N, C-alpha and C positions, 0 to 999 in steps of 0.2 A: 814906052810905057809898060809893056808887058814884061820887059826885063826887070824893071824897077819893082813891079808888083809881086812877081814871083820871089825875088830875093828878100822882100819885106816879109812875106808869109813864112818862108824858111827860117828866118831869124826868130819870129815868134814862136814857131813850133820847137825850136831848139831851146829856147828859154823855158818854155812850158815843160819840157821833158826834163830839164835839169832840176827845176823846183819839185816836180813829182818825185824824182829819185831821191831828192834831198829829204823830202817829207817821208818818204818810206823808211830811209835810214834812221831818221829820228824816232819814227813809231817802233822800229825794231829794237833800237837801244832802250827805249822806254820799257817795253815788255820785258826785256832781259832783266833790267835792273829790279823791276817789281817782283819777278820771280825769284830772284836771289835773296831779296828782302824778306819774303814770306818763308823761304826755306831757313833762313837764320833765325827769325822769330819763332818758327815752329820748333826748331831744335832746342832753343833756350827754354820754351814753355815746358817741353818734355823733360828737359834735365831738372829744372826746378820743381816740377811736380814729382820727379823721383826723389829729390832731396827732401821734399815735404814728406813724401810717404814713408821714407825710411828714417827722416828726422836725424840724419847724421851726415858726416862729412868725412871723406877719407883723405889722408895726406898722401904725398907722392911716393913715400916709402912703403906704402901699403899698410900703415898702422891705422886702425879704426879709432877715430876720436869720439868723444861723447857728444850728446846733443848741444846745439848752440842756439841760443836765443838772439833775435835780431837786436841791434842796438849796442850800446855800450854795456860795460860790465855793471855799472851802477844800476842802469835801467833794468838789465836782466834780474839783478837782486831784488829790485823793487817788485818787478812782475812775479818773481817766485813767492816773495813774502805775501803780496796781495793774494795769490792764488791759494797759499796755505791757510791764510786767514779766512778767505771765502769758503774753503772746504771745511775749516773747523767750525765756522758758525752756521753753515748751511746744513740742515738736517732734513733729509727726505722723509716722507710720511711713513715709509716702511721702517726707518730707524726709530723714529718717534714710537711707532706701535711696538717694536721690539724692546725699547727701553721701558715703555709702560708696562709690558707683560712681565718684564724682569723685576721691576720695582714692586709689583703687586704679587709676586710669587708667594710671599709670606702670607698674604691674605687669601690666596687660593688654597692654601693647606687646610685640611681639616683641623678644627681646634684641638681635638685629642692628640694629633700627630705633633702640633706645635708644642703642646704642653709637654709631651713625652721627649721631644728634642731638647727643649730647655731644661728639663729635668736633670740633664747630665752636667750642667754648670753649676758651680758653686755660687754663693751669694756675691762675692765681689765681682765675678765675671758677669752675672746677671745685672748688677748695678751699672757696670761699664757699658754693657750692651744697651741699656736704656738711654744712655747719652750719645748714642751714634746719630740716630735721626729720628723722625717722628714715628716711622713705621715700626722700628726696632723698640721704641720707647712703649708703644702700645702693646707690642707682644711680650716685652719684658715686664710690664706692669700687670700682666694678667693675673687675676686672682688665683685661678687653678694652678698656675705655674708656681706661686709662692706657697700655696697649700702643699703642693708635691715637694718641694723643697723643705718645708717645715718638717714634714713626716720623715724625710730621708735624714735630716740633721738632728731632729730631736726625738719625738715620740709619736706614736699613732694613737695616743690616748685622747687626742683633741678633736676626734671626728665629730663629736656632738657639740663642739664650740663653733659659734658664729660670731666672728670678730666684728665689733662694731665699725672699725675703721679699716677693715679688709685684712687679708692674711699677710700682705707685705708689711703693714704697720705692726702687726701681731708677731711677725717673724723678728723685726728689729727690736721690739720690746723684750721678746724671750732671749735674743742674742745679747742684749744688754744685761739682763739677770743672770745668764750663764756666765758671762765674763766676770760680773761681780762675784759670783759664787766662787770661781776659779781664783780670784784675788784673795779670797779667804784662806784658802790653802797656801798660797804664797806667804801670807803673813805668818801663818803657823810655822812654816819652814824657816822663815827668817827670825822668828821669836821676837817680833818687834811689838812691844806693848803700846807705844804711841800710835802706831798703825792700827792696831786692835782698837785703841780707844776712838780713832776717827771712824772706824768701820761700823761700830754700833751706834744706834740711835741714843741719844742722851735722854732717856725717859725711865720713869719708874716702874713701868710695866714690862720692861724687856726681861727675858729669862733665858737661862742657859742650863742645860743638863749635860754633864760630861759622861763619858763612857763609865766612869766609876759609879754612876748613879746619883751623884750629888747634884742638887738643884740649887741655883743661885738666882736671886730675883732682884731687879734694880740695876741701874746702870753701874754704880760704883762697885757693888758686890761681884758683878759679872766681869768687870775689868780686873778686879783683884784676884779672881779665880784663874784668869788667863796669865796673870803676872806670876802666880805661884806655879802654874804649870810650866811656864817657860824657865823658871829659876831651877826647877828640879830636872827637867828633861832636856834632852838634845833636840835640835830641829828635826822634825819628823817630815818625810817626803811622802805623802799620801799619793796612792794610786786610786784615782777616782774612775768609777765605771757606772754604767746604767743611770745616767743623769737624766731626770724627768722634771720639767719645770711647768708650772701653771701661773699664768700671768693675769691679773686683773688691773685695772686703771691705776690703782694706789697700793696694790698688795700683790705679792708673789711668793710662791714657796717652791723649793726644790728638794727633791729626794734623791738619794744616790747610795751606792755601796762604795766603801773606801778600804783600801788595803794598805797596811804597812808593809807586809810581805806576803806575796801572792800565795805562799805555801800555808800561811796562817789563815785564820778565819777572818772574814770582813766585818766592818761596822756598818750598821744601818745609821744614816745621818738624815736629818731634816733640817733645812734652813728656811727661815721665814723672814721676808724683807718688806719694808714699807717705803713708799716713794715720798720724799719731802724735799722742798727746795731744789727740784731738779736732779735729784740723785737717789739711788736706793741705799737704804740703811738696813743693817740687820736688827731684828728685834727678837728672834727666837732661834736657838741652836739646841738640837737634841741628838745626841749620839748613844748608841747602845751596840753591845756586842752581839753578833748573830749566833745563834745555836748551831753548833757543828756536831752531827750525829747525836742530837739530843742533850749535848753538854755545852756549857759556856767555857771558852777558853780564857784563862786569866791573862789579860795584857795590861800591863801598868802603863797605859798611855792615855792622857787626856785628850779627848777629841770633841 
């Protein structure tokens, strides 16, 4: 009985020792596999972090490639377009403030400085400026700017005038009268009797005094005097200087000096216009030879 008991105990001890050794081996293998997995995961995280940090990828031949977005090419293009649209439509408060300050720069100027700056423009440029935006329209329609432009283009004699509709409207009316006055000299140069007939108002009170001193009164008599002048003389190209105009709602007059030859004495001319049916008509013309050194030069020219 003693022999059987001791052999049984030795067998159980051997089996327990084998299981213990096997368990230790399994535990050791498990620990090694876990450590190797953690190392591989750690190296991958570091490399991806580096790639994200530099945002580039290098090829095997050492050439640096550009940044790559994840996904397909179509997805990348869509992301880029969305980002551009987001950047274009998103405006930070600082950008808004900067734009607001830039837009109101004209308003921040002293009115005298604005008027002085606009005085360097001619009237077509000033009109075009008023069509750009509301701020420029306000600046270009400033009454002081048009008054300064009027004095620059025409005369300083209108300081005492207070135009009812403002200086811009007064400038436009004066410009129209000055253009009509220039048309008068074009008709004389072309010697066109029909054009002269359309230029004068068909009324019995119109009058014309030529440089010869002859007075013609009434529409028919005035037009006949011009027909006679055109038949006897060649076309005359007057040089007009010192043009000064005064414009009222329905009446205007223009004074000037005219030269046929700058070496010869000038003529003093006055043209009077009336506004009828939307246009200006001449109603009075007076031409006289100026005194040169106290003497009147004889110039056989009808003006």
